[in-house]
C-alpha positions in Angstrom: 78.0 26.4 177.9 81.7 27.2 177.6 81.2 28.8 174.2 78.4 31.0 175.4 80.5 32.2 178.4 83.5 32.9 176.1 81.5 34.9 173.6 79.8 36.8 176.4 83.2 37.8 177.7 84.3 39.0 174.3 81.2 41.1 173.8 81.6 42.6 177.2 85.1 43.7 176.4 84.0 45.1 173.0 81.3 47.3 174.5 83.6 48.3 177.4 86.3 49.3 174.9 83.8 51.4 172.9 82.5 53.3 176.0 85.6 53.7 178.1 87.0 56.7 176.3 85.5 59.9 175.1 86.8 61.7 172.1 90.3 63.0 172.7 91.8 66.2 171.0 93.5 65.2 167.7 96.3 67.2 166.1 97.3 66.0 162.6 99.3 67.1 159.7 101.5 66.0 156.8 105.3 66.4 156.7 106.9 67.1 153.3 110.3 68.2 151.9 111.1 71.2 149.7 110.0 69.4 146.6 106.6 68.5 148.1 107.5 64.8 148.6 106.2 63.2 151.8 108.8 62.3 154.5 108.1 59.1 156.4 109.5 58.0 159.8 109.7 61.6 161.2 109.6 61.9 165.0 106.7 64.1 166.2 106.6 65.1 169.9 103.9 67.2 171.6 104.9 69.2 174.8 103.0 71.4 177.2 104.0 75.0 176.4 104.1 76.0 180.1 106.5 73.4 181.6 107.7 71.5 178.5 106.4 68.2 179.8 105.9 65.5 177.2 102.2 64.8 176.3 102.5 62.3 173.4 104.6 61.3 170.4 104.3 59.4 167.2 106.3 58.5 164.0 105.0 59.8 160.6 103.7 57.0 158.3 104.9 56.3 154.7 102.8 59.2 153.4 104.3 61.6 156.0 101.0 61.8 157.9 100.9 61.9 161.7 98.4 62.3 164.5 99.1 63.1 168.1 96.6 63.4 171.0 96.3 66.2 173.4 94.5 65.8 176.7 93.0 69.3 177.1 92.5 72.6 175.4 95.7 74.5 176.2 99.0 75.8 174.7 101.4 73.3 173.3 104.8 73.0 171.5 105.0 70.5 168.6 108.5 69.4 167.6 109.3 67.5 164.4 112.7 66.2 163.4 114.3 63.8 161.0 117.9 62.9 160.1 119.1 65.1 157.3 116.6 67.9 158.0 116.4 70.9 160.3 114.3 70.6 163.4 110.9 72.2 163.2 109.3 73.6 166.4 105.8 75.2 166.3 103.6 76.9 168.9 100.0 75.6 168.9 97.0 77.0 170.8 94.3 74.3 171.0 90.8 75.6 171.2 88.9 72.9 169.2 88.5 69.1 169.4 90.4 68.6 166.1 93.2 70.5 164.5 94.7 69.9 161.0 98.1 71.6 160.6 98.1 70.9 156.9 101.5 70.5 155.1 104.6 71.1 157.3 107.7 71.6 155.2 111.1 70.6 156.5 114.3 72.1 155.2 117.3 69.9 154.4 120.2 70.3 156.7 123.2 72.4 155.5 125.3 69.3 156.0 124.2 66.6 153.6 124.2 62.9 154.3 127.0 62.4 151.9 129.3 64.5 154.2 128.7 62.4 157.3 128.7 58.8 158.2 125.6 57.3 159.8 125.6 53.9 161.5 122.2 52.5 162.2 120.8 49.0 162.4 117.3 47.6 162.8 116.6 45.1 165.6 117.1 41.8 163.8 114.3 40.1 165.9 111.3 42.0 167.3 108.6 40.6 169.5 104.9 41.6 169.6 101.8 39.7 170.8 101.4 36.7 168.6 104.1 37.7 166.2 107.9 37.5 165.8 109.5 39.8 163.1 112.9 38.9 161.7 114.6 41.6 159.7 116.9 40.2 157.0 119.4 43.0 156.7 122.3 41.2 158.2 122.3 37.4 158.5 125.2 36.0 156.5 123.6 32.9 155.1 121.1 34.9 153.2 123.7 36.6 151.0 123.0 35.5 147.4 120.6 32.8 148.5 116.9 32.2 147.7 113.9 32.6 149.9 113.5 28.8 150.5 117.0 28.7 152.0 116.2 31.7 154.2 113.0 30.1 155.5 115.0 27.0 156.6 117.1 29.3 158.9 114.1 31.0 160.6 113.5 30.2 164.3 110.9 27.5 164.7 110.3 27.0 161.0 110.7 23.6 159.3 110.2 23.3 155.5 110.3 19.9 153.9 111.0 19.4 150.2 107.5 18.1 149.6 106.1 21.5 150.6 105.0 20.8 154.2 105.5 23.9 156.3 105.7 23.7 160.1 105.8 26.6 162.6 107.0 25.8 166.1 106.5 22.1 165.5 102.9 22.5 164.2 102.0 21.6 160.7 99.3 23.5 158.8 101.1 26.9 158.4 100.4 29.1 155.5 103.0 31.1 153.6 101.9 34.5 152.2 103.8 37.3 150.4 103.0 40.9 151.3 99.9 39.8 153.1 98.8 38.0 149.9 98.7 34.3 149.3 100.9 32.6 146.7 98.0 30.3 146.0 100.5 27.5 145.8 101.3 24.4 147.9 103.5 21.3 147.8 106.1 21.2 145.0 104.7 24.3 143.3 105.2 26.4 146.5 108.8 25.1 146.8 109.5 25.9 143.2 108.3 29.5 143.8 110.3 30.0 147.0 113.4 28.5 145.3 113.0 31.0 142.4 112.7 34.1 144.6 116.0 35.8 145.5 116.5 36.5 149.2 117.5 40.1 148.4 113.9 40.8 147.4 112.6 40.2 150.9 113.2 42.7 153.7 111.6 40.9 156.7 109.7 37.8 157.6 106.8 37.8 160.1 106.1 34.6 162.0 102.5 35.0 163.1 101.0 32.4 165.5 97.8 34.4 166.2 96.7 36.3 163.0 94.1 39.0 163.7 90.6 39.0 162.1 91.8 41.1 159.1 93.8 38.1 157.9 92.2 35.2 156.1 91.4 32.4 158.7 93.4 29.7 156.9 96.3 28.1 158.6 95.9 26.1 161.9 99.4 26.9 163.1 99.4 30.5 161.9 101.0 32.2 158.9 104.5 33.1 157.7 104.4 36.5 156.0 107.2 37.4 153.6 107.4 41.2 153.3 109.1 42.2 150.0 111.7 44.9 150.0 110.0 48.3 150.1 111.7 51.0 148.0 112.3 54.0 150.3 115.2 55.3 148.2 114.4 58.2 145.9 116.3 57.7 142.7 117.5 54.5 141.1 118.4 51.3 143.1 119.8 48.2 141.4 120.9 45.0 143.2 122.4 42.0 141.4 123.2 38.6 142.9 124.6 35.3 141.7 125.4 32.0 143.4 127.1 28.7 142.5 126.3 25.6 144.6 128.2 22.4 144.5 127.1 19.2 146.2 126.8 15.8 144.6 125.5 17.9 141.6 125.9 21.5 140.7 123.3 24.3 140.6 123.3 28.1 140.1 121.1 31.1 140.1 121.4 34.8 139.1 119.0 37.7 139.5 118.4 41.4 140.0 116.2 43.8 141.9 115.5 47.2 140.3 113.6 50.2 141.6 113.1 53.7 140.5 111.3 56.4 142.5 110.9 60.0 141.4 108.2 62.2 142.9 104.9 60.3 143.1 105.9 57.4 140.9 107.8 54.2 141.9 108.6 51.5 139.4 110.0 48.1 140.5 111.1 44.9 138.8 112.7 41.6 140.1 114.0 38.7 138.0 115.8 35.5 138.8 116.9 32.4 136.9 117.7 29.1 138.6 119.2 26.0 137.0 120.6 22.9 138.6 120.4 19.2 139.4 119.4 17.4 142.6 118.7 14.0 143.9 116.7 12.0 146.4 117.9 8.8 147.9 115.2 6.8 149.8 115.6 3.4 151.5 112.5 1.6 152.9 112.1 -1.6 154.9 108.6 -3.1 155.2 107.9 -5.9 157.6 104.7 -8.0 157.6 102.9 -8.3 160.9 100.1 -10.5 162.2 96.8 -8.5 161.9 95.7 -9.4 165.5 98.9 -9.9 167.5 101.1 -7.5 165.4 103.9 -10.1 165.7 106.5 -10.3 162.8 105.7 -13.0 160.2 109.3 -13.2 158.8 108.5 -11.5 155.5 110.4 -8.3 154.5 110.5 -6.0 151.5 113.6 -3.9 150.9 113.1 -0.9 148.6 115.7 1.5 147.3 114.6 4.5 145.3 117.0 6.9 143.6 115.6 10.0 141.8 117.6 12.5 139.9 116.1 15.7 138.5 117.1 18.9 136.7 115.4 22.3 137.3 115.2 25.3 135.1 113.1 28.2 136.3 112.4 31.9 135.7 110.8 34.2 138.3 109.6 37.8 137.8 107.9 40.6 139.6 107.0 43.9 138.1 104.8 46.8 139.0 104.4 50.4 139.9 103.0 52.6 142.7 101.6 56.0 142.1 100.4 58.7 144.5 97.5 60.3 142.5 97.2 62.9 145.3 98.2 63.2 148.9 95.1 61.1 149.8 94.8 58.6 146.9 97.2 55.9 146.1 97.3 53.4 143.2 99.3 50.2 142.8 99.6 47.6 140.0 101.7 44.5 140.1 102.3 41.2 138.3 104.4 38.2 139.2 104.9 34.6 138.2 107.3 31.8 137.5 107.9 29.4 134.6 109.7 26.1 135.4 110.8 22.9 133.6 111.5 19.9 135.9 112.7 16.6 134.4 113.0 13.7 136.8 114.4 10.2 136.2 114.0 7.6 139.0 114.8 3.9 139.6 113.1 1.8 142.2 114.3 -1.7 143.3 111.9 -3.7 145.5 113.2 -7.1 146.8 111.0 -9.4 148.9 112.7 -11.8 151.3 110.7 -14.5 153.1 111.6 -17.3 155.5 113.0 -20.2 153.6 113.6 -18.0 150.5 116.6 -15.6 150.8 115.2 -13.7 147.7 111.6 -14.5 146.7 111.0 -11.8 144.1 112.3 -8.5 142.7 110.5 -5.6 141.0 112.6 -3.1 139.1 110.8 0.1 138.1 112.2 2.9 135.8 110.1 6.1 136.2 110.5 9.2 134.1 108.4 12.3 135.1 108.4 15.7 133.5 106.5 18.8 134.9 106.1 22.2 133.3 104.3 24.4 135.7 103.4 28.0 134.7 102.0 30.4 137.3 100.9 34.0 136.7 99.4 36.5 139.1 98.5 40.1 139.1 96.4 42.7 140.7 95.4 46.3 141.3 94.9 48.1 144.6 93.8 51.6 145.5 93.8 53.4 148.8 92.0 56.5 149.9 93.2 58.3 153.1 91.3 61.5 153.7 93.0 62.0 157.1 95.4 60.4 159.6 94.2 57.1 160.9 91.3 57.0 158.4 91.9 54.7 155.4 89.8 52.9 152.8 91.6 50.2 150.7 90.3 48.2 147.8 92.0 45.3 146.0 91.5 42.9 143.1 93.8 40.0 142.4 93.9 37.1 140.0 96.0 33.9 139.6 96.3 31.5 136.7 98.1 28.3 137.2 98.7 25.6 134.6 100.8 22.4 135.1 101.2 20.0 132.2 102.9 16.8 133.2 103.8 13.4 131.6 105.0 10.1 133.0 106.6 7.0 131.5 107.1 3.9 133.6 108.7 0.5 132.8 108.5 -2.4 135.2 110.3 -5.8 135.2 109.1 -8.3 137.8 111.0 -11.5 138.5 109.5 -14.3 140.6 112.5 -16.4 141.7 110.3 -19.2 143.2 108.4 -19.9 140.0 111.1 -18.6 137.6 108.6 -16.3 135.8 109.2 -12.8 134.5 106.7 -10.1 133.7 107.1 -6.8 132.0 104.8 -3.8 132.0 104.9 -0.4 130.4 102.7 2.6 131.4 102.5 6.2 130.2 100.4 9.0 131.5 99.5 12.5 130.5 98.3 14.8 133.2 97.2 18.4 133.3 95.6 20.9 135.6 94.4 24.5 135.3 93.4 26.7 138.3 91.9 30.1 138.0 91.4 32.3 141.1 89.8 35.8 141.3 89.7 37.7 144.6 88.4 41.1 145.7 88.5 42.8 149.1 87.5 46.2 150.6 88.8 47.4 154.0 88.3 50.5 156.1 89.9 51.7 159.3 89.1 54.7 161.4 89.6 56.0 165.0 86.9 55.8 167.7 88.0 57.8 170.7 91.3 56.2 171.6 90.2 53.0 169.9 90.7 52.0 166.3 88.1 50.1 164.2 89.0 47.9 161.3 86.3 46.3 159.1 86.2 44.7 155.7 84.6 42.3 153.2 86.1 39.8 150.8 85.1 37.3 148.2 87.1 34.8 146.1 86.2 32.5 143.3 88.2 29.4 142.4 87.9 27.1 139.4 89.9 23.9 139.1 89.9 21.6 136.1 92.3 18.5 136.1 92.6 15.4 134.0 94.7 12.2 133.8 95.0 9.9 130.8 96.9 6.7 131.3 97.8 4.0 128.6 99.2 0.5 129.0 101.4 -1.2 126.4 99.7 -4.4 125.2 100.2 -6.4 122.0 102.5 -3.7 120.6 99.9 -1.0 121.0 98.9 1.6 123.6 95.5 1.0 125.2 93.8 3.4 127.6 93.6 2.4 131.2 90.0 3.4 132.0 90.5 2.8 135.8 93.3 5.3 136.1 92.1 7.9 133.6 89.9 10.5 135.1 88.5 14.1 134.9 88.1 16.3 138.0 86.4 19.7 138.2 85.9 21.8 141.3 84.5 25.3 141.9 84.7 27.2 145.2 83.5 30.5 146.5 84.5 32.0 149.8 82.8 35.1 151.2 84.1 36.8 154.3 83.4 39.8 156.6 85.3 40.9 159.6 85.2 43.6 162.4 88.1 44.4 164.6 88.5 46.8 167.5 91.9 47.9 168.9 91.7 49.8 172.2 94.4 51.3 174.3 93.0 51.8 177.9 96.3 53.3 179.1 100.0 53.5 178.3 100.2 49.9 179.6 97.0 48.1 178.8 95.6 47.4 175.3 93.3 45.0 173.6 92.6 43.8 170.1 89.3 41.9 169.5 88.1 40.7 166.2 85.3 38.6 164.7 85.6 37.1 161.2 82.8 35.2 159.4 83.6 33.0 156.4 81.1 31.3 154.2 82.3 28.5 151.9 80.4 27.1 148.9 81.8 24.2 146.9 80.5 22.7 143.7 81.8 19.4 142.2 82.3 18.2 145.8 79.1 19.4 147.5 80.1 21.3 150.6 78.5 24.4 152.1 79.5 25.7 155.5 79.8 29.0 157.5 82.2 29.5 160.5 82.8 32.2 163.0 86.5 33.0 163.8 87.0 35.1 166.9 90.4 36.4 168.0 91.4 38.3 171.1 94.7 39.8 172.3 95.3 41.4 175.7 98.6 43.1 176.4 99.9 44.7 179.6 103.2 46.5 179.3 105.5 46.6 182.3 108.5 48.9 182.9 111.9 48.3 181.3 110.6 46.6 178.1 108.7 43.9 179.9 105.2 42.8 178.8 102.5 40.2 179.5 100.0 39.1 176.8 97.2 36.6 176.5 95.9 35.5 173.1 93.1 33.3 171.7 92.2 32.6 168.0 90.2 30.1 166.0 91.5 29.0 162.6 90.6 26.7 159.7 92.7 24.6 157.4 90.9 23.8 154.2 92.2 20.9 152.0 94.4 22.1 149.2 93.2 21.4 145.7 95.7 18.6 145.0 94.7 16.7 148.1 91.1 16.6 147.0 92.0 15.5 143.5 91.0 11.8 143.3 93.7 10.9 140.7 96.2 8.1 141.4 99.9 8.7 141.0 101.9 5.5 140.5 105.4 5.3 142.0 105.6 1.5 141.3 103.3 -1.5 141.8 103.9 -1.4 145.6 103.3 2.3 146.2 100.4 4.4 145.0 99.3 7.9 146.1 95.8 9.3 145.7 93.8 12.4 146.6 90.7 12.3 148.8 87.6 14.3 147.6 85.8 13.5 150.9 88.3 15.6 153.0 86.7 17.9 155.5 88.2 21.2 156.7 89.9 21.1 160.1 89.2 23.7 162.8 91.6 24.7 165.5 91.5 26.7 168.8 94.8 28.3 169.8 95.6 29.8 173.3 98.8 31.5 174.2 100.2 33.2 177.4 103.4 35.1 176.8 105.9 37.2 178.8 108.5 39.4 177.1 111.6 40.3 179.2 113.3 43.6 178.4 112.4 43.2 174.7 115.1 40.6 174.5 113.5 37.3 175.4 110.0 35.9 174.9 108.5 32.9 176.9 105.1 31.5 175.8 102.8 28.8 177.1 100.5 27.4 174.4 97.7 25.0 173.8 96.5 24.0 170.4 93.4 21.8 169.7 92.6 20.7 166.2 89.4 19.0 165.2 89.6 16.8 162.0 93.3 17.5 161.3 94.4 16.5 157.8 97.3 14.1 157.6 98.7 11.5 155.2 97.3 8.0 155.9 98.8 4.7 154.9 96.6 1.8 154.0 97.7 -1.8 153.1 96.0 -3.1 150.0 96.2 -6.4 148.1 99.5 -7.6 146.5 101.6 -5.9 149.1 100.7 -2.4 147.8 100.5 0.6 150.1 98.1 3.4 149.2 99.0 6.8 150.6 96.2 9.4 150.8 95.2 12.4 152.9 92.6 11.8 155.5 91.0 13.5 158.5 92.2 12.3 161.9 89.7 12.5 164.8 91.6 15.2 166.7 95.0 16.4 167.9 96.2 18.2 171.0 99.5 20.1 171.4 100.7 22.0 174.4 104.0 23.2 175.8 106.6 26.0 176.2 108.4 28.2 173.6 111.4 30.4 174.4 112.8 32.9 171.9 115.5 35.5 172.2 116.5 38.5 170.2 120.1 39.0 169.0 122.4 39.7 172.0 126.1 40.1 172.3 128.1 38.1 175.0 131.1 40.1 173.7 131.4 42.9 171.1 132.4 40.6 168.2 129.9 37.8 168.9 126.1 37.9 168.4 123.8 35.1 169.4 120.1 34.4 169.0 118.3 31.2 170.2 115.0 29.5 170.2 113.6 26.5 172.1 110.2 24.7 171.8 109.0 21.9 174.0 105.8 20.3 172.6 103.7 17.4 173.8 101.4 16.1 171.1 98.5 13.6 171.1 96.6 12.3 168.1 93.5 10.2 167.7 92.1 8.6 164.5 89.9 5.7 163.5 91.0 2.7 161.5 88.4 0.1 160.5 86.1 1.4 163.3 88.9 1.0 165.8 90.2 4.1 167.6 94.0 4.5 167.4 96.1 6.8 169.6 99.6 8.2 169.5 101.4 10.7 171.7 105.0 11.9 172.1 107.2 14.7 173.5 108.8 16.8 170.7 111.6 19.3 171.3 112.9 21.9 168.9 116.0 24.0 169.3 118.0 26.5 167.3 121.1 28.6 167.8 122.4 31.3 165.5 126.0 32.7 166.0 127.4 35.7 164.1 131.0 36.7 164.4 132.4 40.1 163.4 136.2 39.9 162.9 136.5 43.3 161.4 134.5 45.9 159.5 134.6 43.8 156.3 134.9 40.2 157.6 132.0 38.3 159.3 131.2 34.6 159.8 128.1 32.7 161.0 127.3 29.3 162.4 123.7 28.0 162.6 122.7 24.9 164.6 119.3 23.4 164.7 117.8 20.3 166.3 114.4 18.8 165.7 113.4 16.0 168.1 110.9 13.3 167.6 107.8 14.4 165.8 104.6 12.9 164.4 102.2 13.7 161.6 99.3 11.2 162.0 100.6 7.7 161.5 104.1 8.9 160.5 106.7 9.3 163.2 109.8 11.3 162.4 113.1 10.6 164.2 115.4 13.3 165.6 117.4 15.4 163.2 120.4 17.7 163.6 121.6 20.3 161.1 124.7 22.5 161.1 125.4 25.3 158.6 128.3 27.8 158.5 129.8 30.5 156.3 132.1 33.5 156.0 131.6 36.8 154.2 133.7 39.6 152.9 132.5 43.1 152.0 134.0 44.6 148.9 133.6 47.7 146.8 133.3 50.0 149.8 130.5 48.0 151.4 128.3 47.9 148.3 129.2 44.3 147.4 129.7 41.1 149.2 131.3 37.7 148.5 130.5 34.7 150.7 131.3 31.0 151.1 128.8 28.9 153.0 128.5 25.2 153.8 125.0 23.6 154.4 124.6 20.4 156.3 128.2 20.2 157.4 128.0 16.8 158.9 125.5 15.4 156.4 123.1 14.8 159.3 120.0 16.1 157.4 118.4 12.7 157.1 114.6 12.3 157.2 114.1 9.1 159.1 110.8 7.8 160.2 108.4 4.9 160.6 104.7 4.0 160.1 102.8 1.4 162.0 99.6 0.1 160.4 97.7 -3.1 160.9 99.6 -5.9 159.2 102.7 -3.8 158.2 105.6 -1.9 159.7 107.2 0.7 157.5 110.6 2.2 158.1 112.2 4.8 155.9 115.5 6.7 155.6 115.7 9.6 153.1 118.4 12.0 152.0 117.9 15.1 149.9 120.8 17.0 148.4 123.3 16.3 151.2 126.3 18.6 152.0 126.3 21.8 149.8 129.1 24.3 149.2 127.8 27.7 148.1 129.8 30.7 146.7 127.8 33.9 146.4 128.3 37.4 145.0 126.0 40.4 145.4 126.3 44.1 144.6 124.0 47.0 145.2 124.2 50.3 143.3 122.2 53.5 144.3 122.0 56.9 142.6 119.8 59.5 144.1 118.8 61.0 147.5 118.1 59.5 150.9 114.8 57.9 151.6 111.8 60.2 151.7 108.8 58.0 150.8 107.8 54.4 150.1 105.2 52.5 148.3 102.7 50.8 150.6 101.8 47.1 150.7 98.3 46.6 149.4 97.5 43.0 148.6 94.7 40.5 149.1 95.1 37.7 151.5 94.0 34.2 150.5 95.0 30.6 151.4 97.8 28.5 149.8 96.0 25.6 148.4 97.1 24.8 144.9 
């Protein structure tokens, strides 16, 4: 009944939007310079000729195209201006419903930009309904860093080293690049983000309510990394390097290159990362009575120390070409190559009443991974007139990850005096191929805008594991652990979205997306409808109210469905789950923006069948960790975010606060289990400008208690700081930063399961000192045009 009422309301709004406005008078044109190159970001203002009152105004797009709306057939003045050009004012007599002014040529000012000094800055944080945009032009801690480091400083974002991404305290977020999926998850996603230089990203969009034109994946929303767009006409080269010293050292170097001349733009990015790291994990397990859950006096103390070495290469190359003023072509390729060699030792000591040390297991584990990932695509756009556009994309991804493991165990039973030794080796491999195509169209309908599109993707997964045990001086295959896993998936999608502005204050965005999923190898076939609706009412003085609803899906990533077993030691195994179901979420948000400076949001998120790690106690004290579907989860609360504001001229501050209440339900041996908690998040960013060339920054973040299914995380506090000096007339920078100043970045948590209490304390990397250098060189003219972002969106699931 509720669903019928909800969809009836949506349909009513759609039809009301379509019929509210008749066709308005459209005035369009294209702004170019003396060489015929399009000029983006020009201000276009339309005035009544009689009394010079303002009618409407717009900004020209990246192709120099604009469209303004007149409200009657009359005489008008149209004014166009742009920094570095002479102002253009034209008289216009409107007698028809549509006027195309053609190419409008602006003359460069007699005073060139090289003769004047211009100071301008983007708003570092911008709010819009369901989205927060962070521009990366100024924060200090990004100088010379990589994208993974940058993400960890974003308000409300938490990224763990195992690849789990949380947005505003909610897990299940997707990371995409230029509206296109990386197709990676877990360690592979972290490796990619670690390889990408921060200088290649211009802004990050935190989207809690993606519209229908985005893929429906991601229960908590998406994090969209927008790569640097090349507005500069000429040659642009940026180089960066960084040395990091903690317990071990690491370093990375890279460059970003772009060349634009006329209709062609070439770009290339490269980075190399090498370094060592470690993970120090302490675990205490306590046996409990299965019925009363009382302690039985038996403990296991485990200490794991892993050390690894990374070497990785990342590249991105491509070109954009304007075939004509209406047709655009783009081609790109990116990928990374990595070698990761890890050595780890695990000591497990069992203590029991009456026996101070009953037994000990020592495990030496060597694991090497060699992932290779390559992606590419082609995109074409046809734009016959302003606000009418047809885009077509094709993308592919090839991912290959050879892996080998060698494990040596020594078990000592101090009660019987016996010793046992085991040796195991494994060869693993996986290949994933993804092909995706999409076609979208957008066009005006009165004062509304319609967007529609179709998409299809094909995924092929082929993995294997081959384990051998050492017995009688020869290697024998372990048939219970050796397996083959094949998986094929096809997702087809279609969407329709209507954007309507009823007045200068009231606007709506309503969309419907249908996705059909077909899986072979694990027989699954399902179709879901994903509605989304946004209502915004703008108030005077930069205030605004908005209400949003969206439905999302979180499909299991391919590794989670892989039934292979990974052996840490005899007491800890991890395995995939081919019986996982996708989880569906309903997300509601009410927001208020105050003077474009602060945003307050009330939210409610309900997830059906959320995917979480489950812990199951097996025989011989072994714990099996595997992904499973919980029954449901609820989360509601309050979020507060601010833009950058200045208490005094030399101090800039931005802050964020999230107060979440979470409740989980799951079944364990036909018994319903429940868990709930209050989970606060807070962040404070401080920037200090001592002079034109000297700046400093202090970042503070706090994550309160949190839960992911059975695992409960304890509070965590992190403090980072740094100082930066501009050199070479502002073209270069050197910086020194300190991450985790107080070494408080400890991942502490506990798991309660029938018969066992599990408590862990984990440290990764520790305090880090970073010294960075970056330099940017440009030769050419000021910005006149830019390549457009044209990519396919798909879910991160490898």
